[in-house]
C-alpha positions as CSV (number, residue, x, y, z in Angstrom):
1,M,96.6,113.9,-25.2
2,A,97.4,110.3,-24.3
3,N,101.0,111.0,-23.9
4,S,100.2,114.0,-21.6
5,M,97.9,111.8,-19.4
6,G,100.8,109.3,-19.2
7,S,103.1,112.1,-18.1
8,L,100.7,112.8,-15.3
9,F,100.9,109.2,-14.2
10,I,104.7,109.4,-14.2
11,G,104.6,112.5,-12.0
12,A,102.1,110.9,-9.6
13,S,104.4,107.9,-9.2
14,G,107.2,110.2,-8.3
15,I,105.1,112.0,-5.7
16,K,103.9,108.7,-4.2
17,V,107.4,107.1,-4.0
18,S,108.9,110.3,-2.6
19,Q,106.1,110.5,0.0
20,N,106.6,106.9,1.1
21,A,110.4,107.4,1.2
22,L,109.9,110.5,3.4
23,N,107.7,108.4,5.7
24,I,110.4,105.8,6.1
25,T,113.0,108.4,6.7
26,A,110.8,110.1,9.3
27,N,110.3,106.7,11.0
28,N,114.0,106.2,11.2
29,L,114.5,109.6,12.8
30,A,111.7,108.9,15.3
31,N,113.4,105.7,16.4
32,V,116.9,107.0,16.6
33,D,117.1,106.1,20.3
34,T,114.8,103.0,20.2
35,K,116.7,99.9,21.5
36,G,116.9,97.1,18.9
37,Y,115.6,99.3,16.1
38,V,117.3,98.6,12.7
39,R,117.5,101.4,10.1
40,Q,115.1,100.9,7.1
41,Q,116.1,101.6,3.5
42,V,114.0,102.3,0.4
43,L,114.8,100.4,-2.7
44,Q,113.4,102.2,-5.8
45,G,112.8,100.7,-9.2
46,D,111.5,101.5,-12.6
47,R,107.9,100.8,-13.7
48,D,107.5,98.7,-16.8
49,Y,108.3,100.5,-20.0
50,I,106.0,101.0,-23.0
51,T,107.3,100.3,-26.4
52,F,106.5,102.2,-29.6
53,N,107.8,102.6,-33.2
54,T,108.0,98.9,-33.7
55,T,108.5,99.3,-37.5
56,A,111.0,96.8,-38.7
57,A,113.0,99.5,-40.4
58,I,113.9,101.1,-37.1
59,S,114.8,99.9,-33.6
60,P,111.9,99.8,-31.1
61,Q,111.6,102.8,-28.9
62,Q,110.6,102.8,-25.2
63,S,109.1,105.2,-22.8
64,G,109.3,105.0,-19.0
65,L,106.2,104.8,-16.8
66,G,107.7,106.3,-13.7
67,V,109.1,105.0,-10.5
68,T,108.0,102.5,-7.8
69,I,109.3,101.3,-4.4
70,A,110.8,97.9,-5.2
71,D,111.2,97.1,-1.4
72,A,111.7,98.5,2.0
73,V,114.5,96.5,3.7
74,H,116.5,96.4,6.9
75,A,120.1,97.6,6.7
76,R,121.8,94.5,8.1
77,D,125.1,92.7,7.6
78,I,124.6,89.0,8.3
79,F,128.3,88.4,8.7
80,L,128.6,91.1,11.3
81,D,125.6,89.8,13.1
82,K,127.1,86.3,13.2
83,T,130.4,87.6,14.4
84,Y,128.8,89.7,17.1
85,R,126.7,86.9,18.4
86,T,129.6,84.5,18.6
87,Q,131.7,87.0,20.4
88,T,128.8,87.8,22.8
89,G,128.6,84.1,23.6
90,R,132.3,83.6,24.2
91,H,132.4,86.8,26.3
92,G,129.5,85.4,28.4
93,F,131.5,82.2,29.1
94,Y,134.8,83.9,30.1
95,S,133.2,86.8,32.1
96,S,131.0,84.5,34.2
97,T,134.0,82.2,35.0
98,Y,136.2,85.1,35.8
99,E,133.6,86.6,38.1
100,T,133.6,83.3,40.0
101,I,137.3,83.2,40.4
102,Y,137.3,86.9,41.6
103,E,134.7,86.0,44.2
104,V,136.8,83.0,45.5
105,E,139.9,85.1,45.6
106,T,138.0,87.7,47.7
107,M,136.9,85.0,50.1
108,F,140.5,84.1,50.8
109,Q,141.2,87.8,51.0
110,E,144.2,87.5,48.7
111,L,143.3,90.7,47.1
112,E,143.1,92.7,50.3
113,G,145.5,90.9,52.6
114,Q,146.3,87.3,53.6
115,A,144.0,86.7,56.4
116,F,143.7,82.9,56.1
117,Q,147.4,82.5,55.4
118,D,148.1,84.4,58.6
119,V,145.9,82.1,60.5
120,L,147.7,79.1,59.0
121,V,151.4,80.0,59.0
122,S,152.0,83.4,60.6
123,K,155.0,83.3,62.9
124,D,153.4,86.1,65.0
125,D,149.7,85.3,65.4
126,G,148.8,82.1,63.6
127,L,148.5,78.4,64.6
128,Y,152.1,77.9,63.9
129,A,153.1,80.6,66.4
130,A,150.8,79.1,69.0
131,F,152.5,75.8,68.8
132,E,155.9,77.4,68.9
133,E,154.9,79.0,72.2
134,F,153.4,75.7,73.3
135,A,156.7,74.0,72.6
136,K,158.5,76.1,75.1
137,D,156.6,74.6,78.0
138,P,153.6,72.3,77.1
139,S,152.6,72.1,80.7
140,R,151.8,75.8,81.1
141,S,148.0,76.4,81.1
142,E,148.4,79.7,79.2
143,N,150.3,77.9,76.4
144,Q,147.8,75.2,76.2
145,N,145.0,77.7,76.1
146,L,146.7,79.7,73.4
147,G,147.1,76.6,71.2
148,I,143.4,75.7,71.7
149,Q,142.4,79.3,70.9
150,K,144.4,79.5,67.7
151,A,143.2,76.1,66.7
152,N,139.6,77.3,67.2
153,L,140.3,80.4,65.1
154,F,141.7,78.1,62.4
155,V,138.6,76.0,62.4
156,S,136.3,79.0,62.4
157,K,138.1,80.7,59.6
158,S,138.1,77.5,57.6
159,K,134.4,77.0,58.1
160,A,133.7,80.6,57.2
161,I,135.5,80.3,53.9
162,N,134.0,77.0,53.1
163,Q,130.5,78.3,53.9
164,G,131.2,81.3,51.7
165,L,132.2,78.9,48.9
166,A,129.0,76.9,49.4
167,K,126.9,80.1,49.5
168,Y,128.4,81.3,46.3
169,Q,127.6,78.0,44.7
170,D,124.0,78.5,45.7
171,N,124.1,82.0,44.2
172,M,125.4,80.6,41.0
173,N,122.7,78.0,41.1
174,T,120.1,80.7,41.3
175,Q,121.7,82.5,38.3
176,I,121.5,79.2,36.3
177,H,117.8,78.9,37.2
178,D,117.2,82.5,36.1
179,I,119.1,82.0,32.8
180,V,117.2,78.7,32.0
181,E,113.9,80.5,32.6
182,R,115.0,83.4,30.4
183,I,116.1,81.1,27.6
184,N,112.7,79.4,27.6
185,E,111.0,82.8,27.6
186,I,113.1,84.0,24.6
187,G,112.2,80.8,22.8
188,D,108.5,81.4,23.3
189,E,108.8,85.0,22.3
190,I,110.7,84.1,19.1
191,S,108.1,81.4,18.3
192,E,105.2,83.9,18.7
193,L,107.1,86.5,16.6
194,N,107.6,83.8,13.9
195,K,103.9,83.2,13.7
196,R,103.0,86.9,13.5
197,I,105.7,87.6,10.8
198,M,104.5,84.7,8.7
199,A,100.9,85.9,9.0
200,I,101.8,89.5,7.9
201,E,104.2,88.5,5.1
202,S,102.2,85.7,3.7
203,G,100.4,88.1,1.3
204,K,103.8,89.2,-0.2
205,V,102.7,92.8,0.2
206,E,104.0,93.9,3.6
207,T,107.2,93.3,5.5
208,A,107.0,93.0,9.3
209,M,109.8,95.3,10.0
210,S,109.3,96.0,13.7
211,L,108.6,92.4,14.4
212,R,111.8,91.3,12.7
213,D,113.7,93.9,14.7
214,A,112.3,92.4,17.9
215,R,113.1,88.9,16.9
216,D,116.7,89.8,15.9
217,Y,117.1,91.6,19.3
218,L,116.0,88.4,21.1
219,V,118.5,86.3,19.0
220,D,121.2,88.7,20.1
221,E,120.3,88.2,23.8
222,L,120.0,84.4,23.3
223,S,123.6,84.2,22.0
224,K,124.8,85.5,25.3
225,Y,123.7,82.3,27.0
226,G,125.0,79.6,24.7
227,A,126.0,78.5,21.2
228,V,123.3,79.6,18.8
229,S,122.8,79.0,15.1
230,Y,119.8,80.2,13.1
231,K,118.4,80.0,9.6
232,E,115.4,81.9,8.0
233,V,113.2,79.7,5.8
234,H,111.0,80.8,2.9
235,N,108.0,81.8,4.9
236,G,109.9,84.2,7.1
237,I,110.2,81.9,10.1
238,V,113.6,81.6,11.8
239,K,114.7,78.2,12.9
240,I,117.1,78.2,15.9
241,T,119.4,75.6,17.5
242,F,120.8,76.1,21.0
243,E,123.9,74.1,22.0
244,N,123.5,72.0,18.8
245,V,119.9,71.0,19.6
246,S,116.8,72.2,17.8
247,F,115.3,75.0,20.0
248,V,112.7,76.8,17.8
249,D,111.3,75.5,14.6
250,E,108.1,76.2,12.5
251,A,105.8,74.7,15.1
252,H,107.5,74.4,18.5
253,T,109.8,75.8,21.1
254,Y,111.6,73.0,22.8
255,H,112.0,73.9,26.4
256,I,114.9,73.3,28.8
257,G,114.0,71.5,32.0
258,E,115.7,71.5,35.4
259,K,116.8,68.4,37.1
260,V,117.3,69.2,40.8
261,D,119.8,67.4,43.0
262,K,118.0,66.3,46.3
263,V,121.1,66.9,48.4
264,T,122.5,70.1,47.1
265,G,119.6,71.6,45.2
266,F,121.9,72.1,42.2
267,I,120.1,72.5,38.8
268,T,121.2,70.5,35.8
269,P,119.6,71.8,32.6
270,Y,118.2,69.1,30.3
271,W,116.2,68.9,27.1
272,E,112.6,68.0,27.9
273,H,111.7,66.7,24.5
274,L,114.8,64.4,24.3
275,S,114.5,63.0,27.9
276,D,112.6,60.2,29.5
277,V,112.1,61.6,32.9
278,E,109.9,58.8,34.2
279,N,112.7,56.3,33.6
280,G,115.4,58.7,34.9
281,K,117.0,59.3,31.5
282,Y,118.0,62.9,31.0
283,Y,119.5,64.5,27.9
284,E,121.6,67.2,29.4
285,V,122.1,70.5,27.6
286,L,125.8,70.6,28.7
287,D,128.4,67.9,29.2
288,P,130.4,68.7,32.4
289,S,133.2,66.4,31.3
290,E,133.6,68.0,27.9
291,E,137.1,69.5,27.2
292,I,136.7,73.2,26.7
293,S,138.9,75.0,24.2
294,T,138.9,77.9,21.7
295,L,140.1,75.5,19.0
296,M,137.0,73.3,19.6
297,K,134.8,76.4,19.5
298,N,132.9,75.3,22.5
299,D,133.9,78.0,24.9
300,V,130.6,79.8,24.4
301,G,127.8,80.8,26.7
302,E,127.2,82.2,30.1
303,L,125.1,79.2,31.0
304,K,128.0,76.8,30.3
305,G,130.4,79.1,32.2
306,L,128.2,79.1,35.3
307,V,127.3,75.4,35.2
308,L,131.0,74.3,34.8
309,A,132.3,76.8,37.4
310,R,129.7,75.8,40.0
311,G,130.2,72.1,39.4
312,Y,127.7,69.3,40.2
313,K,128.3,68.9,44.0
314,R,130.1,70.3,47.0
315,A,133.6,68.7,46.8
316,N,135.9,67.7,49.6
317,Y,139.3,66.1,50.0
318,T,138.1,62.6,49.0
319,D,137.6,63.9,45.4
320,L,141.4,64.4,45.1
321,E,142.5,61.2,46.8
322,G,143.9,58.7,44.4
323,V,142.3,60.4,41.4
324,S,143.9,59.9,38.0
325,K,144.7,62.8,35.7
326,E,141.9,61.8,33.3
327,K,139.3,61.6,36.1
328,Y,140.5,64.8,37.6
329,D,140.2,66.6,34.2
330,A,136.7,65.2,33.8
331,T,135.5,66.2,37.3
332,L,137.3,68.8,39.3
333,G,139.4,70.1,36.5
334,N,136.6,71.9,34.7
335,S,135.0,73.4,37.9
336,V,136.4,76.4,39.7
337,M,134.3,75.9,42.8
338,M,134.7,72.1,43.1
339,N,138.4,72.3,42.6
340,I,139.0,75.0,45.2
341,Q,136.7,73.2,47.6
342,A,138.5,69.9,47.3
343,E,142.0,71.6,47.5
344,F,141.1,73.7,50.5
345,D,139.5,70.7,52.3
346,E,142.6,68.6,51.6
347,L,144.8,71.3,53.2
348,V,142.6,71.5,56.3
349,H,142.1,67.7,56.5
350,S,145.8,67.0,56.2
351,L,146.8,69.5,58.9
352,V,144.0,68.3,61.3
353,K,144.9,64.6,60.9
354,Q,148.6,65.1,61.4
355,I,148.1,67.2,64.5
356,N,145.7,64.7,66.0
357,D,148.1,61.8,65.1
358,I,150.8,63.6,67.1
359,F,148.6,64.0,70.2
360,C,147.0,60.6,69.8
361,P,149.3,58.3,67.8
362,N,148.0,55.0,66.4
363,K,149.6,51.7,65.4
364,G,148.4,48.6,63.6
365,A,147.1,45.7,65.9
366,D,149.7,42.9,66.0
367,A,147.0,40.3,66.0
368,A,143.2,39.9,65.8
369,I,141.4,41.0,69.0
370,T,137.9,40.2,70.1
371,G,136.0,41.9,72.9
372,V,133.1,44.2,73.9
373,D,132.7,47.9,73.9
374,E,131.4,50.1,76.8
375,N,127.8,49.2,75.8
376,G,128.5,45.4,75.8
377,N,128.4,45.1,72.0
378,K,130.8,42.6,70.5
379,V,133.8,44.2,68.7
380,T,136.4,42.6,66.5
381,I,139.7,44.3,65.9
382,N,141.4,42.7,62.9
383,K,145.2,42.4,62.5
384,G,146.5,45.7,61.1
385,D,143.5,47.7,62.3
386,L,144.5,51.0,63.9
387,I,144.5,51.2,67.7
388,L,145.9,53.8,70.1
389,D,149.7,53.4,70.6
390,T,149.6,53.6,74.4
391,E,153.3,53.5,74.7
392,K,154.0,56.6,72.5
393,C,150.9,58.7,73.2
394,R,150.8,61.7,75.5
395,V,148.2,62.4,78.2
396,G,146.5,65.4,79.8
397,A,147.2,66.5,83.4
398,N,144.8,63.7,84.7
399,G,146.7,61.0,82.9
400,E,143.5,59.4,81.5
401,L,143.4,57.2,78.4
402,P,142.5,57.6,75.6
403,P,144.1,61.1,75.4
404,Q,141.9,64.0,74.1
405,E,142.3,64.8,70.4
406,L,142.5,68.5,69.5
407,F,140.1,68.3,66.5
408,E,137.0,66.2,66.8
409,R,134.5,64.9,64.3
410,N,131.0,65.9,65.1
411,G,129.7,62.4,64.1
412,C,131.9,60.2,66.2
413,T,134.7,60.1,68.8
414,R,138.3,59.2,67.9
415,Y,138.3,55.8,69.7
416,T,136.0,53.0,70.8
417,V,137.1,51.5,74.1
418,V,137.2,47.7,73.9
419,R,137.7,45.3,76.7
420,G,139.4,42.3,75.0
421,D,138.7,38.7,75.8
422,D,142.2,38.8,77.4
423,N,140.7,41.4,79.9
424,K,143.0,44.1,78.5
425,I,141.8,47.5,77.4
426,Y,142.2,48.5,73.8
427,Y,141.3,51.7,72.0
428,K,140.1,51.0,68.5
429,Y,140.5,54.0,66.1
430,N,137.3,54.9,64.4
431,E,138.3,55.2,60.8
432,E,136.8,57.9,58.6
433,D,133.6,56.8,56.9
434,Y,133.5,58.1,53.3
435,S,129.8,57.4,53.2
436,D,129.1,59.7,56.1
437,T,130.8,63.1,56.1
438,S,130.1,63.6,59.8
439,K,132.6,60.8,60.5
440,M,135.3,62.4,58.3
441,Y,137.8,65.1,59.1
442,T,136.3,67.5,56.6
443,I,135.9,71.2,57.2
444,N,132.1,70.9,57.8
445,S,132.5,68.1,60.2
446,I,135.4,69.2,62.5
447,Q,135.2,71.1,65.7
448,I,137.5,71.8,68.7
449,N,137.1,69.0,71.2
450,P,134.5,70.2,73.7
451,V,136.4,68.6,76.6
452,L,139.4,70.9,75.8
453,R,137.2,73.9,75.5
454,E,136.0,73.2,79.0
455,S,139.4,72.3,80.5
456,D,142.6,73.1,78.6
457,T,144.6,71.0,81.0
458,Q,143.2,67.9,79.3
459,L,145.3,68.7,76.2
460,P,148.0,66.0,75.9
461,A,151.1,67.6,77.2
462,F,152.8,64.9,79.4
463,E,154.5,61.7,78.8
464,N,152.4,58.6,79.5
465,Q,154.8,57.0,81.9
466,K,155.1,58.4,85.4
467,I,158.5,59.2,86.9
468,E,158.6,59.5,90.6
469,G,154.9,59.6,90.8
470,E,154.4,62.4,88.2
471,Y,153.9,62.6,84.5
472,P,156.9,64.3,83.0
473,V,156.4,67.2,80.6
474,A,156.5,66.1,76.9
475,F,158.8,68.8,75.6
476,S,159.4,66.9,72.4
477,L,155.6,67.2,71.7
478,G,155.9,70.9,70.7
479,E,158.9,70.2,68.5
480,E,156.9,67.5,66.7
481,L,154.0,69.9,66.2
482,T,156.0,72.8,64.8
483,A,158.0,70.4,62.6
484,L,154.8,69.7,60.7
485,W,155.0,73.0,59.0
486,S,158.3,72.1,57.3
487,K,157.3,68.6,56.2
488,E,156.5,68.2,52.5
489,T,153.4,65.9,52.8
490,L,150.9,67.5,50.4
491,I,150.3,67.2,46.6
492,L,148.1,69.8,45.0
493,T,146.6,68.0,42.0
494,P,147.4,64.9,39.8
495,H,149.1,67.3,37.4
496,D,151.4,68.7,40.2
497,T,153.0,65.8,42.0
498,T,155.7,67.8,43.8
499,P,155.3,67.3,47.6
500,C,155.0,70.6,49.5
501,T,154.5,72.1,52.9
502,F,151.3,73.6,54.2
503,A,152.4,77.1,53.3
504,E,153.7,76.0,49.9
505,Y,150.4,74.1,49.2
506,Y,148.4,77.2,50.1
507,N,150.5,79.4,48.0
508,K,150.2,77.0,45.1
509,M,146.5,76.8,45.5
510,T,145.9,80.5,45.6
511,G,148.6,81.1,42.9
512,E,147.0,78.7,40.6
513,L,143.7,80.4,41.1
514,A,145.2,83.8,40.5
515,T,146.8,82.6,37.3
516,L,143.6,81.1,36.1
517,G,141.8,84.3,37.0
518,N,144.3,86.3,34.9
519,V,143.8,84.0,31.9
520,F,140.0,84.4,32.1
521,K,140.2,88.1,32.8
522,D,142.4,88.8,29.8
523,A,140.1,86.6,27.6
524,S,137.0,88.4,28.9
525,E,138.5,91.9,28.4
526,G,139.8,91.0,24.9
527,L,136.4,89.6,23.9
528,E,134.6,92.6,25.4
529,Q,136.8,94.9,23.3
530,S,136.2,92.7,20.1
531,K,132.5,92.7,20.8
532,L,132.4,96.4,21.1
533,E,134.4,96.9,17.9
534,T,132.1,94.5,16.0
535,D,129.0,96.2,17.5
536,N,130.3,99.6,16.4
537,A,130.9,98.2,12.9
538,R,127.4,96.7,13.0
539,Q,125.9,100.0,14.3
540,Q,127.4,101.7,11.3
541,V,125.1,99.5,9.2
542,I,122.0,99.1,11.3
543,G,122.1,102.3,13.4
544,V,120.2,105.4,12.6
545,S,122.4,108.5,11.7
546,S,120.4,111.7,12.2
547,D,122.7,113.5,9.8
548,E,122.3,110.9,7.1
549,E,118.5,110.7,7.5
550,L,118.2,114.5,7.4
551,T,120.2,114.4,4.1
552,N,117.8,111.8,2.8
553,M,114.8,113.9,3.9
554,I,116.1,116.8,1.9
555,K,116.7,114.6,-1.1
556,Y,113.2,113.0,-1.0
557,Q,111.7,116.4,-0.4
558,N,113.4,117.8,-3.4
559,A,112.2,114.8,-5.4
560,Y,108.7,115.3,-4.2
561,N,108.8,119.0,-5.1
562,A,110.2,118.2,-8.6
563,A,107.5,115.6,-9.2
564,S,104.9,118.2,-8.1
565,R,106.3,120.8,-10.4
566,Y,106.4,118.4,-13.2
567,I,102.7,117.6,-12.7
568,N,101.9,121.4,-12.7
569,V,103.8,121.8,-16.0
570,V,102.0,118.9,-17.6
571,S,98.7,120.2,-16.3
572,E,99.3,123.6,-17.9
573,M,100.2,121.9,-21.2
574,I,96.9,120.0,-21.1
575,E,94.9,123.1,-20.3
576,T,96.6,124.9,-23.3
577,I,95.8,122.0,-25.6
578,I,92.2,121.9,-24.4
579,S,91.7,125.7,-24.8
580,Q,93.2,125.7,-28.3
581,M,90.9,122.8,-29.3
582,G,88.1,124.9,-28.1
């Protein structure tokens, strides 16, 4: 009778385990399309055996006590998870950088034509063509007007591109802000899930499957934004580092703060818990001067890609002047936007300066000069300071000095008129002031001289010395202007020191951008493919297969039916025994 009752217990364990296995299988099937759900598996084990016939003469004999669910676990492969998350982070870095390059290329219209190049060097409709026409007869009003019109188009197009670059920087800045917010949200959510998982699993009875799924899904997302490492400790809590700094631990989520530049509004992410904001000391999440390479395994994260591509300011030609290779690599070299801004501004600055210097040539003062300006303020011109070369300059139709420059800075005029102590008139050149962009020939600060817009006849087109009471036409002026396009006066970067013309410089600039774009595009597409392949392999492990689960359902159903039938047989045996015993 005792053995029969034990048999009932064995059958009951079979029914219970089969029923629970069926429940887990049904749950898998129900979540076949649930995002982030990881397939659950039933691990079965034997119950403890009973031992009988312990007589020394024979070996001990054992009898099983049925089956039990040893555990219900997630079907995961930690190595595939790690590989997938690494590839996700690297893809985020390269894809965000490539997107930036693509947008810049589009602004220059190199993908759909060569609009700016036409404005610059076209022999049919560009600034060069206008000066060629001007060279035929500088005194003709229509030729002067054409030159001013094409110069104005050049300025307008330059400003439009530069404003587009700045606007896209602002767009990237917004993306950085959104990512920082999302990273902090993910950290808070993981921390909350850690607490709930620990509370549920502390009794060693239940495993918080759905909560673990949600946490793993968040870690997958976090890996897109930066370099992530993680480790689960004994109480079920996952500790996470982000960019090699503790991000989530047993008790805290360490938030990323945003330092905002007062001039540009650009955000610099920093670690709040490691910074001393009151004393102006910030522990930045990313190092903008860090060399990025696959070998160093630091080409990871959409956040890093955006911050580096955006840069830390709006660059201009001064960021390229006299810069060493080392400084270039640590500043402009890592930033797509800053590099193209500086190179483009250098192109415009050089062209504008050289054209103005032809219309209004300068020379160094032979000796120190003292005098007063038009407002009666004392002015000192040191030896070597630039003044108008009145002997070589050209003048407009009215013959007035100083002659009108074609491109004007919106913060100052080209010359300060000085009456020297010797009662002579000097025209002191107002040098560019690097501390005030409005006094520099940068894209944002230049405009067509308003005087010339009102009266094109004031464009210098005549020699400064009258012959027979008239100013002769300066035919050589046009030749000097068109010759600029064949002079090799520009150097692209400290790494490319070969002098080049305007057209060659522009082609190098856009060609370098296109080459870099192809590199990042290929890397992004390759990583996208690798990520998909790894995810497919991972889904083979964690994903729910309807066919497999239906097979499991049949298997557990048969096991349930077998256990039920076994109980019925044992029950009939017990009834027979009871009836016979009477």
